N, C-alpha and C positions, 0 to 999 in steps of 0.2 A: 423520511429524510434519507439522503445518501451522504455518506462520509467518504471522501477520497483521502487515502493515507499514503504519504511518502515514507517508505519503510526503512529509512536510515537517518542517523543523526549527523552524517557527514555533510558539511556545507559544500555547496558548489559541486554536487555529485551529478553523475549522469541520471541517477534515479530522480533527482529533483527536477532536472530538465524535462524528463519524460512525464513526470507528474504535472508539471506546468502545462504540457501539451494536453494532457487529459482534462485538466482544469479548464482550459480554453475551449476544448471541444464540448464539454458539458455546458459551459456558458453559452456557446453558440447554439446549442440544442435547447436552450432555456430550461435546463434541468437544475432544479434547486439542489444545492449541495454545499457541504462544508469541507474544508481542507484541514487535515491534521498533518503538519510537517514535524517529524520527529526532531528536526534541528532546533525546535523551540524548547526542547526539554533541557532543563538545567541539571547538570550532573555534578554540581559542586560538592554535594554531600556524599558521604560514603554510601555506595549502593546497598550495603547490608542494612543501613538504617531505613531504607525504603520498605523492607520487609516488616519492620516494627510499626512504622506509621507512614502511610502514603502521603506524600507532599500535597499541599493544597492545590498546586498547579495540576497534578495528575487527577485529583478528585474532580476538579473543574472540567478537565478533558473528558473524563468518564461520564460526568453528568450532562455535559453540553453536546459532545460530539459522538459518543459511543452508545450510550443507553438509548437516546432517542432515535438513533439510526435504524433503519430497516434493512439497508443495503450498504455494502462497503466495496469500494474499488481500491485494491491494495497493489501498489507498485513496489516491487521488492528487488533489491540488488542481490547479486550472488556474493556470498561471503563463505569461502571455503566449502563450496558445493552445497550451500544451504542458504537460508535467509539471515538477516542481521541479528546479532546477539541482543542488541538494544530492543528490537521489536519483540523478540522472544521474552526478554525480561519484562517488558511492559505487559505482554499477554499474561505472564505468570502473576504479576502484581495486581492487575485489575480484576474486578469481579466478573469472572467468565460467564456466569449465568445471565446477568443483566446486560452484559456487553455483547455477547456473541450468540447466545442460545436462540434458536429458531429464526435466525437472520440469514441473509444471503451475501455471498462474497464473490467478487470477480478478481482474478489474479493476473498480473502482468510481471514477467521477469525481465530484468535488465542485466546485461553482461557484456564485457568487452571480449569475451570468448565466443565460441561458436554455438553453444547450446542455449544461450539466452536464459540461464538459470532454471532450466527444466527441473532439475533435481530439487532445487530450493523451493520451487512452487509446489512440487509434490510433498515436500516436508511440511510446508505451511498449510497445504490443503489437509493433510493428515491431522495436524494440530487443530485446525478449525473444525474439521468434521468430528473430532473427539469431543469438542465443546458444543456439538449439535448445531453448527453453522453449516448451511448448505453452500457448497462451492460450485459455481457455474462451470460447466465442462469446457467452455472456450477460454482456456488459459493461453495467454499470448507471450511467447518468448521473443524478446528483442535481442538478437545476437549482434556482436560487433557494433554495439551502440555508438561508439566513437566515430564509426564510418557513416552513420545515419544522420549526422549533424552537419549543418553548414558552418561557415566561419563565424556566424553570430550565435552559434550553439542552439539553433532551431532545427527541428526535425525537417529534413529535406526530402526524404524518400517518400514519394507519392503512394507507393504500394503499402508502406508501413502506416502512413496516415489513413489510408482507406481501410486497412485491417483494423486499426484502432476504432474508427467510426463504426464499422460493422460489429466489432466486439461490444462496444457500448450499447448500440441499438439492440443487439441480442439480449444483453443483460437487462436493460430497462424493460423490455417486453416479457421478461421471464417472471 
């Protein structure tokens, strides 16, 4: 099983738009996958309480989307030169051995800046590799993402669309 992760809990983000594009490409390629959108996480409780007892909703995500997955495609925005704090928190809270150990991950960075979250993907890759998750070498930075979209917030750049398809094909065959 493949799990596609939208790595921010900000609604209506560029990351979510790019994740939706990946979701559609995977559907068009008939690749069975699940989507974990961090926007679905309820942060009403104090985050410190999560360390004492994992909420049922996160236990369900862990059991249904992460543990069964063999591969992950992670779309991550740039937050202060790295990846989102909410995603880091979730990595820390969840059972790293059963969720990430001996699995494979593909990373795509999203940024309105010129580097496409290269540094954030490196940080995330280091975290995943520390947990014995194998990171595919084809990391794809999407720079100036706001310029890549049409008026309907769909990816319009044919070169970027082609690069995404190529990246996914490479990962699926890995």
